[in-house]
C-alpha positions as CSV (number, residue, x, y, z in Angstrom):
1,X,-88.4,-16.0,32.1
2,X,-90.5,-17.5,29.3
3,X,-92.9,-14.5,29.4
4,X,-89.9,-12.1,29.1
5,X,-88.4,-14.0,26.2
6,X,-91.8,-14.1,24.5
7,X,-92.4,-10.4,25.0
8,X,-89.0,-9.6,23.5
9,X,-89.2,-11.9,20.5
10,X,-92.8,-11.6,19.5
11,X,-94.1,-8.2,20.7
12,X,-91.1,-5.9,19.8
13,X,-89.7,-4.6,16.6
14,X,-86.1,-5.9,16.6
15,X,-84.6,-2.9,14.8
16,X,-86.1,-0.5,17.3
17,X,-84.9,-2.7,20.1
18,X,-81.4,-2.5,18.8
19,X,-81.7,1.3,18.4
20,X,-83.0,1.6,22.0
21,X,-80.1,-0.5,23.3
22,X,-77.6,1.7,21.5
23,X,-79.2,4.8,22.8
24,X,-79.1,3.3,26.3
25,X,-75.4,2.6,26.2
26,X,-74.7,6.1,24.6
27,X,-76.8,7.8,27.3
28,X,-75.1,5.9,30.2
29,X,-71.6,6.5,28.7
30,X,-72.4,10.2,28.6
31,X,-73.7,10.2,32.2
32,X,-70.6,8.4,33.5
33,X,-68.3,10.8,31.6
34,X,-70.2,13.8,32.9
35,X,-70.1,12.4,36.5
36,X,-66.3,11.8,36.1
37,X,-65.8,15.4,35.1
38,X,-67.9,16.6,37.9
39,X,-65.8,14.7,40.4
40,X,-62.7,16.4,39.1
41,X,-64.2,19.9,39.1
42,X,-65.0,22.4,41.9
43,X,-67.5,25.2,42.4
44,X,-69.7,26.3,39.6
45,X,-68.0,24.0,37.0
46,X,-69.0,21.0,39.1
47,X,-72.6,22.0,39.1
48,X,-72.5,22.6,35.4
49,X,-71.3,19.0,34.8
50,X,-74.1,17.7,37.1
51,X,-76.6,19.7,35.2
52,X,-75.4,18.3,31.9
53,X,-75.6,14.8,33.5
54,X,-79.2,15.5,34.5
55,X,-80.4,17.0,31.2
56,X,-78.4,15.1,28.6
57,X,-78.1,11.8,30.5
58,X,-81.7,11.9,31.8
59,X,-83.1,12.7,28.4
60,X,-81.1,10.0,26.7
61,X,-82.3,7.4,29.2
62,X,-85.9,8.6,28.7
63,X,-85.3,8.3,24.9
64,X,-84.2,4.7,25.5
65,X,-87.5,3.9,27.2
66,X,-89.6,5.5,24.6
67,X,-87.9,4.1,21.6
68,X,-88.3,0.7,23.3
69,X,-92.0,1.6,23.9
70,X,-92.3,2.4,20.2
71,X,-90.8,-0.9,19.4
72,X,-93.7,-2.5,21.4
73,X,-96.3,-4.1,19.1
74,X,-99.1,-5.8,21.1
75,X,-101.2,-6.4,18.0
76,X,-103.4,-3.4,18.4
77,X,-103.3,0.3,17.8
78,X,-101.9,2.2,20.8
79,X,-101.4,5.9,21.6
80,X,-99.5,8.0,24.1
81,X,-100.9,10.5,26.6
82,X,-98.9,13.8,26.2
83,X,-99.0,14.9,29.8
84,X,-97.9,11.6,31.3
85,X,-95.2,11.3,28.5
86,X,-93.8,14.7,29.6
87,X,-94.1,13.7,33.3
88,X,-92.0,10.6,32.7
89,X,-89.3,12.7,31.1
90,X,-89.3,14.9,34.2
91,X,-88.9,11.8,36.4
92,X,-85.9,10.7,34.3
93,X,-84.2,14.1,34.4
94,X,-84.7,14.3,38.2
95,X,-83.4,10.8,38.9
96,X,-80.2,11.3,36.9
97,X,-79.5,14.6,38.6
98,X,-80.2,13.3,42.2
99,X,-78.2,10.2,41.5
100,X,-75.2,12.4,40.5
101,X,-75.6,14.5,43.6
102,X,-75.6,11.3,45.8
103,X,-72.5,9.9,44.0
104,X,-70.6,13.2,44.5
105,X,-71.5,14.4,48.0
106,X,-72.2,11.3,50.1
107,X,-69.3,9.3,51.8
108,X,-67.7,6.8,49.5
109,X,-69.1,3.8,51.4
110,X,-72.6,5.1,50.9
111,X,-72.6,7.0,47.6
112,X,-72.8,4.0,45.3
113,X,-75.8,2.4,47.1
114,X,-77.6,5.7,47.4
115,X,-76.9,6.8,43.8
116,X,-77.8,3.3,42.5
117,X,-81.1,3.2,44.3
118,X,-82.1,6.7,43.2
119,X,-81.1,6.0,39.6
120,X,-82.5,2.5,39.5
121,X,-85.9,3.3,41.1
122,X,-86.1,6.5,39.2
123,X,-85.6,4.8,35.9
124,X,-88.2,2.2,36.8
125,X,-90.6,5.0,37.9
126,X,-90.1,6.7,34.6
127,X,-91.0,3.5,32.8
128,X,-94.2,2.9,34.7
129,X,-95.3,6.6,34.5
130,X,-94.7,6.3,30.7
131,X,-96.7,3.1,30.7
132,X,-99.5,4.8,32.5
133,X,-99.7,7.1,29.5
134,X,-100.1,4.2,27.1
135,X,-103.5,4.5,25.5
136,X,-105.0,1.1,24.6
137,X,-108.4,0.1,23.3
138,X,-109.0,-2.3,26.2
139,X,-108.1,-3.2,29.8
140,X,-104.6,-3.2,31.3
141,X,-103.4,-5.7,33.9
142,X,-100.1,-6.1,35.6
143,X,-98.3,-9.2,37.0
144,X,-97.1,-7.9,40.4
145,X,-94.3,-10.4,40.8
146,X,-92.8,-9.3,37.5
147,X,-93.2,-5.6,38.4
148,X,-91.3,-6.2,41.7
149,X,-88.6,-8.2,39.8
150,X,-88.2,-5.3,37.4
151,X,-87.8,-2.8,40.3
152,X,-85.2,-5.1,42.0
153,X,-83.2,-5.6,38.7
154,X,-83.2,-1.9,38.0
155,X,-81.9,-1.0,41.5
156,X,-79.4,-3.8,41.8
157,X,-77.7,-3.2,38.4
158,X,-77.6,0.5,39.1
159,X,-75.9,0.0,42.5
160,X,-73.3,-2.2,40.9
161,X,-72.8,0.3,38.0
162,X,-72.2,3.2,40.3
163,X,-69.9,1.1,42.5
164,X,-67.9,0.2,39.4
165,X,-67.7,3.9,38.5
166,X,-66.0,4.6,41.8
167,X,-63.7,1.6,42.2
168,X,-62.1,0.9,38.8
169,X,-58.8,2.9,38.4
170,X,-58.5,3.3,34.6
171,X,-60.8,6.0,33.4
172,X,-61.8,4.5,30.0
173,X,-62.3,1.0,31.5
174,X,-64.4,2.5,34.3
175,X,-66.7,4.4,32.0
176,X,-67.2,1.5,29.6
177,X,-67.9,-1.2,32.3
178,X,-70.1,1.0,34.5
179,X,-72.1,2.2,31.4
180,X,-72.5,-1.4,30.2
181,X,-73.8,-2.5,33.7
182,X,-76.2,0.4,33.9
183,X,-77.5,-0.3,30.3
184,X,-77.9,-4.0,31.1
185,X,-80.0,-3.1,34.1
186,X,-82.2,-0.7,32.2
187,X,-82.8,-3.2,29.4
188,X,-83.5,-6.0,31.9
189,X,-85.9,-3.8,33.8
190,X,-87.7,-2.7,30.6
191,X,-88.4,-6.1,29.2
192,X,-89.3,-7.6,32.6
193,X,-91.8,-4.8,33.1
194,X,-93.2,-5.1,29.6
195,X,-93.7,-8.8,30.1
196,X,-95.7,-8.0,33.2
197,X,-98.2,-6.1,31.1
198,X,-101.4,-7.8,29.8
199,X,-103.8,-6.0,27.5
200,X,-107.5,-6.9,27.1
201,X,-109.5,-6.4,23.9
202,X,-111.8,-3.4,23.7
203,X,-113.0,-0.7,21.3
204,X,-110.4,0.1,18.6
205,X,-108.4,3.2,19.2
206,X,-108.4,5.9,16.5
207,X,-104.8,6.1,15.2
208,X,-105.0,9.9,15.2
209,X,-105.5,9.9,19.0
210,X,-102.4,10.7,21.1
211,X,-99.0,11.4,19.7
212,X,-97.8,10.0,16.4
213,X,-95.4,7.1,16.7
214,X,-93.3,8.4,13.7
215,X,-93.2,11.9,15.1
216,X,-92.1,10.6,18.5
217,X,-89.3,8.4,17.2
218,X,-87.9,11.0,14.9
219,X,-88.1,13.8,17.6
220,X,-86.7,11.6,20.4
221,X,-83.7,10.3,18.3
222,X,-82.8,13.8,17.0
223,X,-83.0,15.6,20.4
224,X,-81.3,12.8,22.4
225,X,-78.5,12.3,20.0
226,X,-78.0,16.0,19.7
227,X,-77.9,16.5,23.5
228,X,-75.6,13.5,24.1
229,X,-73.3,14.3,21.3
230,X,-72.9,17.9,22.5
231,X,-72.3,16.8,26.1
232,X,-69.9,14.1,25.2
233,X,-68.0,16.4,22.9
234,X,-67.6,18.9,25.7
235,X,-66.6,16.2,28.1
236,X,-63.9,14.9,25.6
237,X,-62.6,18.5,25.0
238,X,-62.5,19.1,28.8
239,X,-60.7,15.7,29.3
240,X,-58.0,16.6,26.7
241,X,-57.6,20.0,28.3
242,X,-57.2,18.5,31.8
243,X,-54.6,16.0,30.5
244,X,-52.6,18.9,28.9
245,X,-52.8,20.8,32.2
246,X,-51.7,17.8,34.2
247,X,-48.8,17.2,31.8
248,X,-47.8,20.8,32.2
249,X,-48.1,20.6,35.9
250,X,-46.1,17.3,36.0
251,X,-43.3,18.9,33.9
252,X,-43.2,21.9,36.2
253,X,-43.1,19.7,39.2
254,X,-40.1,17.9,37.7
255,X,-38.5,21.2,37.0
256,X,-39.0,22.3,40.6
257,X,-37.8,19.0,42.0
258,X,-34.7,19.2,39.8
259,X,-33.6,22.6,41.1
260,X,-30.8,22.1,43.6
261,X,-29.5,25.6,44.2
262,X,-32.8,26.9,45.7
263,X,-35.0,25.5,48.4
264,X,-38.5,25.7,46.9
265,X,-41.4,24.5,48.8
266,X,-45.0,25.2,49.8
267,X,-46.6,26.2,53.1
268,X,-50.2,25.9,54.1
269,X,-52.0,29.0,55.4
270,X,-50.7,28.1,59.0
271,X,-47.1,27.8,57.9
272,X,-46.9,24.0,57.8
273,X,-44.6,22.5,55.1
274,X,-46.7,20.7,52.4
275,X,-44.0,19.7,49.8
276,X,-40.2,19.7,49.5
277,X,-37.8,19.8,46.6
278,X,-34.2,18.5,46.2
279,X,-32.8,21.9,46.7
280,X,-34.5,22.2,50.1
281,X,-33.2,18.8,51.1
282,X,-29.7,19.8,50.0
283,X,-29.6,23.2,51.8
284,X,-31.5,22.3,55.0
285,X,-30.7,18.6,55.5
286,X,-34.3,17.4,56.0
287,X,-35.7,14.6,53.8
288,X,-39.3,15.1,52.6
289,X,-40.8,12.6,55.1
290,X,-39.0,14.3,58.0
291,X,-40.2,17.9,57.3
292,X,-43.6,17.7,55.5
293,X,-46.3,18.5,58.0
294,X,-44.0,20.5,60.4
295,X,-44.0,24.2,60.9
296,X,-41.4,26.2,58.9
297,X,-40.3,28.0,62.1
298,X,-37.9,25.1,62.7
299,X,-35.5,26.8,60.3
300,X,-35.3,29.9,62.6
301,X,-33.4,30.4,65.9
302,X,-35.1,30.0,69.3
303,X,-34.8,33.8,69.8
304,X,-36.5,34.5,66.4
305,X,-39.3,32.0,67.2
306,X,-39.8,33.7,70.6
307,X,-40.1,37.0,68.8
308,X,-42.6,35.4,66.4
309,X,-40.6,36.4,63.4
310,X,-41.9,33.4,61.3
311,X,-45.6,34.5,61.9
312,X,-44.7,38.1,61.1
313,X,-43.1,37.1,57.8
314,X,-46.3,35.3,56.8
315,X,-48.4,38.3,57.8
316,X,-46.3,40.7,55.8
317,X,-46.4,38.4,52.8
318,X,-50.2,38.1,53.0
319,X,-50.7,41.9,53.4
320,X,-48.2,43.1,50.9
321,X,-48.1,40.2,48.4
322,X,-44.4,39.5,49.1
323,X,-41.9,39.1,51.9
324,X,-38.2,39.2,51.4
325,X,-35.3,39.2,53.9
326,X,-31.8,38.0,54.6
327,X,-31.0,36.2,57.8
328,X,-29.5,33.2,59.5
329,X,-31.4,29.9,59.0
330,X,-30.7,26.6,60.6
331,X,-30.2,23.1,59.1
332,X,-31.3,19.8,60.6
333,X,-27.9,19.3,62.2
334,X,-28.0,22.7,63.8
335,X,-25.5,24.5,61.6
336,X,-26.4,27.9,60.3
337,X,-26.3,29.5,56.9
338,X,-27.0,33.0,55.6
339,X,-30.2,32.9,53.5
340,X,-32.1,35.1,51.1
341,X,-35.7,34.3,51.8
342,X,-38.8,35.2,49.6
343,X,-42.3,34.3,50.7
344,X,-45.4,34.9,48.4
345,X,-49.0,34.1,49.2
346,X,-50.8,31.7,46.8
347,X,-54.5,32.1,45.9
348,X,-56.9,30.1,43.7
349,X,-59.1,31.6,40.9
350,X,-61.7,32.7,43.6
351,X,-59.0,34.6,45.6
352,X,-59.2,31.9,48.3
353,X,-55.9,31.8,50.2
354,X,-54.3,28.4,49.7
355,X,-50.9,29.0,51.4
356,X,-47.5,30.3,50.5
357,X,-44.6,29.7,48.1
358,X,-41.3,29.9,49.9
359,X,-37.9,30.2,48.1
360,X,-34.7,30.1,50.1
361,X,-31.2,30.5,48.7
362,X,-28.0,29.9,50.6
363,X,-25.9,33.1,50.1
364,X,-23.4,32.4,52.8
365,X,-20.5,32.6,50.4
366,X,-21.6,36.0,49.0
367,X,-22.0,37.3,52.6
368,X,-18.5,36.1,53.5
369,X,-17.1,37.9,50.4
370,X,-18.9,41.1,51.2
371,X,-17.8,40.9,54.9
372,X,-14.2,40.3,53.8
373,X,-14.3,43.2,51.4
374,X,-15.8,45.4,54.1
375,X,-13.1,44.4,56.5
376,X,-10.3,45.1,54.0
377,X,-11.8,48.5,53.2
378,X,-12.1,49.3,56.9
379,X,-8.4,48.4,57.4
380,X,-7.4,50.5,54.5
381,X,-9.3,53.5,55.9
382,X,-7.4,53.1,59.1
């Protein structure tokens, strides 16, 4: 612990340390926002958000590492090997992407552990690959116990962070807390690993060798902030759009539920009832919990079911885009009513068949009026 505190207080530029910590939190906030949007998306859009998490989040975390590295002042001139520097960036990008894949596609009881381990070990690997590119004018030695401690801290905090991202209900609170835990783990790993490093004296390194520290810090900050700001802006816009869409859907659902003259409900592709409105309950007598999950053929007579009329209605609707007919339908209590029925297939944006929308209207009174008029007309003709 004393070695870690000494490393932080005597061998690092405090302003660059603060900048690195800010970049770390911003990067993890972006990553958790991108992951949240990926969870709520499907198809190509989900992969887009994962890619943004890998590129913007991974680069931001790498930026944290290198700004903190640039804050490191061991009392001698140091440089940075370009190839290992770029390799460490690749490790960071890959670890962020694979962690996102694990968080999304593994079962919930496994995803946090797997994603945390990939992310934590990946970030630590990025750090040590970057440190391997540190060019110093002397020997380099590592304290193995502190190296192991850094690995454990990185993995442990990352697992807790990803678990938090899955188990806190409120979105903003979830993002802030999980980002804070991940950032704390990265910072703890970095300074523990740096305190494990011992440099021996040797021939002075020419300051022109390797990459310029000023060039690195300016480039890293500019690119990382640009990527993260773009990604977070897109995420915020998408979040607002999703909220507006949800509000619109909620209002439409309230409208549908408030309609009492029509039975409006959804069927899955096999004809099972998936939702139920007040009009359906009023006209058919079933409460939602009594009918959802049952086949809509219960509204037909035994003879019509034997003739497979319900299945034929769905087939016609799917083939022609619409089915409409009048006929007797039956309530929960067995009583019949004359119904006008419309069935239309529902598809998603990829033309995948999701089920059917079914609208039923009780037109018994209208039928009785027509029958009465027809009977009167027939009697007059006689």
